[in-house]
VODOFI-30786 format. One line per field, with one value per residue (C-alpha): chain; residue in one letter; y, z, x; residue number from 1. Coordinates in Angstrom, 1 decimal, always signed. Layout:
BEGIN
kette <- (A; ...)
rest <- (A; ...)
yy <- (Y; ...)
zz <- (Z; ...)
xx <- (X; ...)
nr <- (NUM; ...)
REM end
This chain:
BEGIN
kette <- (A; A; A; A; A; A; A; A; A; A; A; A; A; A; A; A; A; A; A; A; A; A; A; A; A; A; A; A; A; A; A; A; A; A; A; A; A; A; A; A; A; A; A; A; A; A; A; A; A; A; A; A; A; A; A; A; A; A; A; A; A; A; A; A; A; A; A; A; A; A; A; A; A; A; A; A; A; A; A; A; A; A; A; A; A; A; A; A; A; A; A; A; A; A; A; A; A; A; A; A; A; A; A; A; A; A; A; A; A; A; A; A; A; A; A; A; A; A; A; A; A; A; A; A; A; A; A; A; A; A; A; A; A; A; A; A; A; A; A; A; A; A; A; A; A; A; A; A; A; A; A; A; A; A; A; A; A; A; A; A; A; A; A; A; A; A; A; A; A; A; A; A; A; A; A; A; A; A; A; A; A; A; A; A; A; A; A; A; A; A; A; A; A; A; A; A; A; A; A; A; A; A; A; A; A; A; A; A; A; A; A; A; A; A; A; A; A; A; A; A; A; A; A; A; A; A)
rest <- (M; S; F; E; K; G; L; A; L; Y; K; E; G; K; F; E; E; A; L; I; C; F; D; Q; L; I; T; T; N; T; G; Q; V; E; L; H; L; Y; R; G; R; I; L; T; R; L; G; K; G; N; A; A; L; E; D; F; D; L; L; V; A; R; E; P; Y; N; T; D; Y; I; S; D; R; G; V; V; L; H; L; L; G; R; N; E; E; A; L; S; E; L; D; R; A; T; N; L; D; P; K; N; P; Y; R; Y; S; S; R; A; F; L; K; D; R; L; G; D; F; M; G; A; I; A; D; Y; E; K; A; I; E; L; D; P; E; D; A; I; A; Y; N; N; K; G; L; V; E; E; K; M; G; N; I; A; R; S; K; K; S; F; E; K; A; D; D; L; I; G; Y; K; P; Q; T; S; D; S; L; P; P; I; G; K; E; S; T; K; P; T; F; E; M; P; D; F; G; A; S; N; P; S; Q; Q; V; N; S; A; N; S; G; K; H; S; R; E; F; S; E; I; N; R; P; E; R; S; L; Y; S; F)
yy <- (+15.0; +12.7; +9.8; +11.8; +14.6; +12.2; +10.5; +13.8; +14.8; +11.4; +11.8; +15.3; +14.0; +15.8; +12.8; +14.4; +16.1; +12.9; +10.9; +13.2; +12.7; +8.9; +8.7; +10.6; +8.4; +5.2; +6.4; +6.5; +3.6; +1.1; -1.9; -0.5; -2.0; +0.8; +3.3; +1.0; +0.4; +4.1; +4.8; +2.0; +3.4; +6.9; +5.7; +3.8; +7.0; +8.8; +6.2; +4.9; +1.2; -0.4; +1.5; +0.8; -2.9; -3.0; -1.8; -4.3; -7.1; -6.2; -6.2; -9.5; -11.1; -9.9; -11.0; -13.5; -14.1; -10.4; -10.0; -6.2; -6.4; -9.1; -7.2; -3.9; -5.8; -7.2; -3.7; -2.6; -5.6; -4.8; -1.2; -2.5; -4.7; -7.9; -9.1; -12.8; -12.2; -9.5; -11.9; -14.6; -12.2; -11.3; -15.0; -15.6; -12.8; -14.2; -17.7; -16.4; -14.2; -16.0; -14.5; -10.9; -9.6; -6.9; -9.6; -10.8; -7.2; -6.4; -9.4; -8.9; -5.4; -6.7; -9.5; -6.9; -4.9; -8.0; -8.9; -11.8; -10.6; -13.9; -14.3; -10.7; -11.3; -14.5; -12.6; -9.7; -12.2; -13.8; -10.4; -9.7; -13.0; -12.2; -8.5; -8.1; -4.4; -3.8; -1.2; -0.8; -4.5; -4.3; -1.2; -2.6; -5.9; -3.9; -2.2; -5.6; -7.0; -3.9; -4.5; -8.1; -6.7; -8.1; -4.9; -6.4; -7.9; -4.7; -2.6; -4.8; -4.5; -0.7; -0.5; -2.5; -0.3; +2.8; +1.3; +0.5; +4.1; +5.6; +7.1; +7.5; +8.7; +11.5; +11.1; +14.0; +14.5; +17.7; +18.1; +19.3; +22.9; +23.2; +22.9; +21.2; +17.7; +15.2; +14.5; +11.0; +9.4; +8.6; +4.9; +4.5; +1.3; +1.9; +1.8; -1.7; -1.2; -1.6; -5.1; -3.6; -0.8; +2.4; +2.1; +4.6; +4.0; +5.1; +7.4; +6.6; +2.9; +2.5; -0.8; -1.1; -0.4; +1.0; +2.6; +6.3; +7.9; +11.5; +13.5; +15.3; +16.4; +13.8; +12.3; +8.7; +5.9; +5.3; +2.6; +3.0; +3.1; +2.2)
zz <- (-9.4; -6.3; -5.1; -2.1; -4.3; -6.4; -3.4; -1.9; -5.1; -5.2; -1.6; -2.4; -5.3; -7.9; -10.2; -13.4; -11.8; -9.9; -13.1; -14.8; -11.7; -11.7; -15.5; -15.2; -12.2; -14.1; -17.1; -15.0; -12.7; -14.9; -13.1; -9.6; -8.2; -5.9; -8.8; -10.9; -8.0; -7.5; -11.2; -11.6; -8.9; -10.3; -13.8; -12.3; -10.7; -14.0; -15.7; -17.8; -17.0; -19.8; -19.0; -15.3; -16.1; -17.7; -14.5; -12.4; -14.8; -14.3; -10.5; -10.3; -12.7; -10.3; -7.1; -8.0; -4.4; -3.3; -2.4; -2.6; -6.2; -7.0; -5.4; -7.1; -10.4; -9.7; -9.2; -12.6; -14.3; -12.8; -14.0; -17.5; -17.4; -17.1; -14.1; -14.2; -14.2; -11.5; -9.2; -9.9; -8.7; -5.5; -4.9; -5.3; -2.9; -0.3; -0.7; -0.1; +2.8; +4.5; +7.9; +6.6; +7.0; +4.4; +1.7; +2.4; +2.5; -0.8; -2.5; -0.9; -2.4; -5.9; -5.5; -4.5; -7.6; -9.7; -8.1; -6.1; -2.9; -1.0; -1.8; -0.7; +2.7; +3.3; +2.7; +5.0; +7.7; +7.4; +7.6; +10.7; +12.2; +11.8; +12.9; +15.1; +15.4; +11.6; +11.5; +7.7; +7.1; +9.2; +7.4; +3.9; +4.9; +6.0; +2.6; +0.8; +3.1; +2.4; -1.3; -0.7; +1.1; +4.5; +6.4; +9.9; +9.3; +7.7; +10.6; +13.0; +10.9; +10.7; +14.5; +15.1; +12.8; +14.5; +17.9; +17.0; +15.9; +18.8; +16.7; +18.6; +16.6; +18.4; +19.0; +19.0; +18.6; +16.7; +13.0; +12.3; +10.9; +7.2; +5.2; +8.0; +7.4; +10.1; +10.9; +10.1; +9.9; +6.5; +5.9; +3.6; +2.8; +2.5; -0.8; -2.3; -2.5; +1.3; +2.8; +6.2; +5.9; +7.7; +11.3; +14.0; +17.8; +19.2; +22.1; +23.8; +23.7; +24.3; +23.0; +20.4; +16.7; +14.3; +10.9; +10.9; +10.2; +9.2; +10.2; +7.5; +7.0; +5.0; +4.8; +4.1; +4.2; +1.3; +0.1; -0.9; -4.6; -6.7)
xx <- (+23.4; +23.6; +21.6; +20.5; +19.3; +17.3; +15.8; +14.8; +13.0; +11.3; +10.0; +8.8; +6.8; +8.9; +9.0; +10.0; +13.0; +13.8; +13.7; +16.3; +18.6; +18.3; +18.7; +22.0; +23.2; +22.4; +24.4; +27.5; +26.6; +24.9; +23.4; +23.5; +20.3; +19.3; +19.3; +17.1; +14.8; +14.0; +13.9; +11.4; +9.2; +9.4; +8.5; +5.5; +4.2; +4.7; +2.5; +5.5; +4.7; +6.7; +9.8; +9.4; +9.0; +12.4; +14.0; +12.1; +12.9; +16.6; +16.2; +14.3; +16.9; +19.7; +17.8; +15.1; +14.1; +13.9; +10.2; +10.2; +11.3; +8.8; +6.0; +6.8; +7.0; +3.6; +2.2; +3.6; +2.1; -1.3; -1.1; -0.2; -3.4; -1.5; -3.4; -2.8; +1.0; +0.6; -1.3; +1.3; +4.0; +2.2; +1.6; +5.3; +6.2; +3.7; +5.1; +8.6; +7.7; +4.7; +5.2; +4.9; +1.3; +1.9; +2.2; -1.3; -2.7; -1.0; -2.5; -5.9; -6.0; -5.3; -7.8; -10.4; -9.7; -10.0; -13.4; -12.2; -13.9; -13.8; -10.1; -9.5; -11.2; -9.3; -6.0; -7.0; -8.0; -4.5; -2.9; -4.9; -4.0; -0.3; -0.8; -3.9; -3.2; -3.4; -6.2; -5.7; -6.5; -9.6; -10.7; -10.1; -11.7; -14.8; -14.9; -14.9; -17.6; -19.6; -19.3; -20.6; -23.6; -22.6; -23.2; -23.1; -19.6; -18.4; -19.6; -17.6; -14.5; -14.9; -15.4; -12.3; -10.3; -11.6; -10.8; -7.3; -6.5; -8.5; -11.2; -14.5; -17.5; -19.3; -23.0; -25.4; -29.2; -28.6; -27.6; -24.1; -23.7; -24.3; -21.1; -19.1; -17.9; -17.1; -13.5; -12.4; -9.0; -7.6; -6.9; -4.0; -2.0; +1.7; +3.5; +3.7; +7.5; +8.0; +8.5; +7.8; +5.2; +6.2; +5.2; +5.1; +5.2; +1.9; +2.8; -0.5; +0.4; +4.1; +5.5; +2.7; +3.2; +0.7; +0.7; +0.6; -2.8; -3.4; -6.4; -8.4; -12.0; -13.7; -17.2; -16.4; -13.8; -11.5; -9.2; -5.6; -5.1; -2.0)
nr <- (1; 2; 3; 4; 5; 6; 7; 8; 9; 10; 11; 12; 13; 14; 15; 16; 17; 18; 19; 20; 21; 22; 23; 24; 25; 26; 27; 28; 29; 30; 31; 32; 33; 34; 35; 36; 37; 38; 39; 40; 41; 42; 43; 44; 45; 46; 47; 48; 49; 50; 51; 52; 53; 54; 55; 56; 57; 58; 59; 60; 61; 62; 63; 64; 65; 66; 67; 68; 69; 70; 71; 72; 73; 74; 75; 76; 77; 78; 79; 80; 81; 82; 83; 84; 85; 86; 87; 88; 89; 90; 91; 92; 93; 94; 95; 96; 97; 98; 99; 100; 101; 102; 103; 104; 105; 106; 107; 108; 109; 110; 111; 112; 113; 114; 115; 116; 117; 118; 119; 120; 121; 122; 123; 124; 125; 126; 127; 128; 129; 130; 131; 132; 133; 134; 135; 136; 137; 138; 139; 140; 141; 142; 143; 144; 145; 146; 147; 148; 149; 150; 151; 152; 153; 154; 155; 156; 157; 158; 159; 160; 161; 162; 163; 164; 165; 166; 167; 168; 169; 170; 171; 172; 173; 174; 175; 176; 177; 178; 179; 180; 181; 182; 183; 184; 185; 186; 187; 188; 189; 190; 191; 192; 193; 194; 195; 196; 197; 198; 199; 200; 201; 202; 203; 204; 205; 206; 207; 208; 209; 210; 211; 212; 213; 214; 215; 216; 217; 218; 219; 220; 221; 222; 223; 224; 225; 226)
REM end
């Protein structure tokens, strides 16, 4: 087994096979941080939170100021129901990396899940201040505003998100064919494990960066889930 093979299995979503690979690699390369990082992420996706936390504890002990490790550890703590500790870790990651809009979006998402809607909006607004072309932050802020009953503000947030990705709703006086859903872009936040969420250069706007969106048939907006 090689690291490249394990990584390929991980990216293909073959987590059980990837776990076997990384377990074997760690047996012969104990303490190698990259191996523990990916095993921790694989264990998280398999719902093995306590085992994943052991890997992230090791990583944070090795590199206590690595915001990727801290953020990943926070996600695991949340999945284990240890939400105060999880929020504390995301606070720490944000304090160590205050110019990274992703840190605020990550914390906003957790605050939303915990019912702190005002705190979530404040963090999404900070993320947008740092990255005005962050369509995901606009979209997710709109969802929180909608939960709070502020329909006018949520509508503006959704419109801004749609504008940034080039989605223009079609208007028509006729009803759509029965059984045909409207095509809307999927809004997905990147994996919490990335300090710089995967970004693609928009060929229609050279020089501008935006997260990649995939097109699927769907009737409504959705929020990224852990």
